[in-house]
N, C-alpha and C positions, 0 to 999 in steps of 0.2 A: 683869468683873474684868480689870484691866490685866495684860497678859502681860509678864513680865520675861524678857529674853533675856540670858543670861550670856555674857560674852566667852569666847573660846577659852582665854585665859590663866587666867581665873578658874575655868573648868571643869577645866582641867588641874591647877591648884593644889588644888582640892577633891578630885579623884581621888587625888593624891599624899598629901594629908593623911589621907584615910580609909584608904588602903592602909597608910600608916606606922602608923596607930593600930591596925589589925588585927594587923599583924605584932608590934607591941610589947606586946600584951595580956599581963598576968600569967597565968602558967600555960600559955602556949602551948608545945607540945612542942619540945624541943631537937632540931634536925634535923641529922643528919650523913648523908653519902652511904652509909656502910656498905660491906660487902663487895660487890665486883662480882658481878653475877648474869648468868645466861644464860637465854634463853627456850627452854624445852622444848616443842616443838609438833609436831603431825602435819601442820600446814599452814604452810609457811614463807612463803606469800604473804599470809597473813591480817593485816589491820590495822584500826585504828579511828582516827577523828578525835577527838582528846582534848579540845579546847576549853579549854585552860588559859590562854588569853589574858587573862582577867580574874580569874584565881584568885590572890589576894594571899598567902594563908597558905602558907609553905614546906612545912609538914607535909602539907598537902592536895595540893600538887604532887607530893611524894614518894609519897604514898599512891595517887594516881591512876596514876602510872607503875608502881607495884608491882602493883596489881590488874590492870592490863593484862597485865603479864608473867604473873601467876598464872592468867589466863584462857587464855594460850597464843597471844597475838597478838604477833609480833615487830616489827611496823611501827606507827608512829604518824604521822599528819599533824597538824601544829600551825601555827597562825597567829601570825606575829611581825609586828605592825603597825609600819610605818615611823613613823607618827605617834606611837607610844608611845616609840620608841627615840631618834629624832633630833628633839628639841624645838626646835632651831634649827640652822641650817646648821653642820655639823661639831661639834655639841654632842650627844654620845651618852650614853645611860644604858643600859648593857647588863645591869644587875643582875638584872632579872626573866628576861630571855632566858638569861642564864648559868645561873640556877637550873633552869629547865625543861630545858635541854639537858643539864646535869650529871646531873640525876636520871634522865632518860630513858636516858642512856648507862649509868649505874650499874645500871639494871635490864636492860641488854642490848638495848634497843630501837633500831631504825633509824629516824631522824627524816627526814621530808620537811617542809621548811620552806616555808610559804606566805607570800609577801612582798607587801605592798600597804598601802593606806590612807594617803592623803596627809596630811602635817602641815599646819597652818594656814599656815606660811610658804611652802609650795609651791603654794598655791591663791590665787585672786584675793582681794583685800580684801573681806571679807564685807559691809562697809558699802556697797560699790559693786556687788558681784555675789555674793550669797549662794550658796554651793555646799555640797555634801556632802563627807564624808571620802573618798569614792570618786572625786572629781573630780581629774583631772590633765591639764593641757594640755601641748602640745608644748614650751612654754618651760621646763618643769621635768622633761622626760624625762631630761636629763643629771643632774639632782639625784637622781632615783630611781636612775639608773645608779650614781652615787657611793655611794648607800646599799647597793645590791646588792654593789658591790665591798667595802665595809667589812664587811658581814655575812659574805660568803664568805671573805674574808681572815681574819677573826677566828676563824671556826669551820671552817677548811679541814681540820683533822684530826678533826672531830667531826660535821659535817653535810655529806653528799655529794649531797643532792638539794634543789633549790629549785623552787618554783612561782612563775611571774611573773604576778601579779595573780590575780583570781578571777572567774569567770563574766562575762567581758567582753562576752558576747553578751546580757546583761540590762541594761536601762537603769539599774536600781537600782545595779548594780555598776560602771557606767560613768559615775557622777556625775550620774544623772538626766538624761542626754542620750540622743539617738538613738545607737544603737551604731554602731561604725565599725571593721570588721575591719582595714582598712588602717592606721588610726591605732594600733590595738593591735599590729599587726606592727611598726610603727616603734618602739613602746615595747619590744617583745620584742627587737628587734635591739640596741637600746642596752643593755638588761639582760644579754643573752647575751654581748655583747662584753666588758662590764665584769666579769661573773662569771668568764669564762675568763681574763681578765687576772689576777684574784686567785687562781684555782685552775683550771688547764687540765683537771683531771679531774672537776670538779663536773658533775653531771647537771642540766641546765636543762630544766624541763618547761614547755611552753607550753599555752595553752588553758584548762584547768580549766573546760571548757564546760558550761553548764547545759542539760539536755535540755528543749527547749521547741518548741512548734509555731508560734511567732510568725512571721507572714509578713513579707516584705520591705515596708518602709514602716511597720511597727508602731512605736509610741512606747514599747512595753514591752520590746522585745528583738528577737531574730532567731533563727529555727530554727537549731539547732546544726549541722545538716548543711550548710546553706547557708553559715553563718559559717565553718566549717572550710574549705570550698571557696574562699571569699573570702580566707581567710588564705594559702592556697597561691598564689592568683593575685596576692597582694601580696608574694610572695617570702619566706614564712615558712620554707620547707623547710630552709634552712641555718642556722636560728637557734633550733632546739630539738632536744634529744636524745631526748625522749620526749613523748608527748601525755598531758596530764592530762585526765581526763574524769569526768563525774558520771553515775551510773546509778541512778536511782530507779525502784522498781517500782510505786509507788502501790498500786492494788488488785489488780494483776495478778501472777500467780505468776512465779517466775524462769523457768519453762519456756515462757512466752509468747513466740512467735518475734518477731524484729525486724520492725518495720513502719514505713515512713516516715510513716504517717498517725497514729501515736499514740506516746505516751511510755510506755516500759516499761524494765525492767532491761537487756534485751538490745539495746536501741537502740544501745548502744556498738559493736555489731558493724557497724552501718552507718557509723560513723565510721572504723572499721578499713578498710572497703571503699574509702573515699575515700583513705586513706593509701596503700593498695596501688595504686590507679589513678594516684596521684601519684609512684609509684616510691619510696615511703617505707616499704616493708614491713619493713625491717630495724629500724625504731624500735619500741620497746615502747610499750604503753599502760599508764598508771598510773591506776587508778580511785580517785580521791582523796576522793570522797564517793559514798555509795550507801546503799541500804537501804529498809526498810519501817517504817511508823509503826503502833503498836498502840494508839493512843489511842481511847477510846470517844467522844471529842468531835469527831471529824473524819470527814467523809464520804469522805475518800481514804485512810483507814486500814484495816488488816486486823486480824483477831483475833490475840491473842498466840501461839496455837499455829501459825497460818499464818505469822506473822512468823518464828518459829523455823525452820519448814520451809523457807521461801523463802530465808532467810539461809544456812542450811546448804548448800542447793543452790547458791547463788551462790558461796560460798567453795570448794565442790568444783569448780564450773565453772572458777573462776579458777585453781585448782591444776592443772587438766588442760589449760588453754589456754596455749600456748607464747608468744603475743604479749602476754599480760597479765603484767606484772611484779609487781603487788600489787593488793590490793583492800581499801580502808579504808571501813568503815561509819560513817555519821553517826548520832548523835554520842555518844561514850562517856559523858560526864557533863557537866552544866552546873554552874558554881560555885554557882548558886542556881536553885531550881526556878522554872519560868515560870508554873506554875499554870494552864496551858492545854494545848492539843493538842501543843505543841512538846515537852513532857515525854515524849510517846510515842515519840520517837526514842532516848531514853537507854537505857543498859545497866546503869548503877548510879545510885542516887539521889544527891542532893547530900550526904547523910551516909553514902554508900558502901554502902548496902544493895543487894545484887545483885538485879536483876530476873530473871525466868525465863529470858530469852534469854541472859543472862550465864552462868547456871548450866549451861544446856544446851550452849552453845559450849565452856565450860570442860571439861565432861565429854567432849566429842567430841575436843577438841584436845590436852588435856594428856597428856603422856607419863607412863606409870606410875611412872617413877623420878624425877619432878619433885617435889621436897620444898618 
C-alpha cells in the first residue's frame, strides 16, 4: 500500500481543526477560573508531571490542576512545545499555554515549564533532510533563544522556573543524532542569556538528564554521569541555576543505594556528587521526572502496592534532602489512554478516576483542614 506523508502545514492544520472542534462541542462545560485556591500539604516538595500538552478541552485542563491540588502536590512540571506556540518566526499563539498556566495558578500550583520541540521552520527542509521535532542545529539556536525570551517575558509574573530542552543525552531527544554535550551547552548558554534578559530572577534549569548506561560512542545516547561531566567541561557551570534530573526506579526499591553500574532512583545522588566536585554544591537539583510503573504488561514494572511504598519513600527522601528542591513524578494523567504499559505510569485515568496510588498519596499528604 502506498504511504502518504502529510506536510507539516497540513498536519498542523488538521491538529488545529480537531482541537477547535473538540472545544466547540455542544454541551461542553463552561470554564471559569473560580476562586483562587492554595495547596494544603504535608510535603511542600511534592510534584507531578501533568502532561497537558495535548489536552484540548479547557474543562479537562482545569480538572487536572484541581485534582493535583486536591491530592496535595504543590508543584507541576508541564511541557510547552516551541513548535506548538510559534508556527512561524514571530508568529505566536499563546492561547493553550495561557489556559494551562492560568488554571494551574488558580489552583495554587507552582509551574516548572519545560521548553523544547523545534518548529518546522527552524529545521532543515524535510524534502532535503528529513528530521524529527527534536532536531535543532546551531543555525537556529538564536531562534530558540528568541522563543525563550518571549515565553519568559510573557509569563514573568506567573512562571519562575524553566527547563531548557529534555533528555539531551538520548539520541531520540537530540533529533535522532549522536548526542553532543558541548552542543547542548551552547544551546543552554543562548537560552540562559535570553531568559535572564527577559527576567533576571527566572530560574533556568539545565540538563533534564535521562538515567542511562549508554557508553561513549553509542548511537542511542550517553551515560548521564558522563554527560554531566562533559557539560561542565564545556563551560555549563555559569549557565544554569539548578540541575533538572530524572530518577526512575524500574524494579528496584527507593532504598536501593546509588551505583554507577545500574539505573535506580537514587542514581541522582551520583549526579549530585559530580556537582559538588565541580564546586557547584550551592545549586539545587530539581527531579522533574521520576517514579515506578505498575503495569502488568511490562517486565520493568512493580506491583501496585510496591509502587505506592516506593513513591512514598521517595517523596519523604526528597523532603528530608536539603539539595533537592522538588520531586515530580511521571505522569499524572494522559489526555487519552495508551492501552499499553505506558498507562502504568498514570495517577488518574483519562476520565479522572483515581488510581490506588493517587488515593494513598492524597491520604498521606492532605492536611486535615483542606476542604
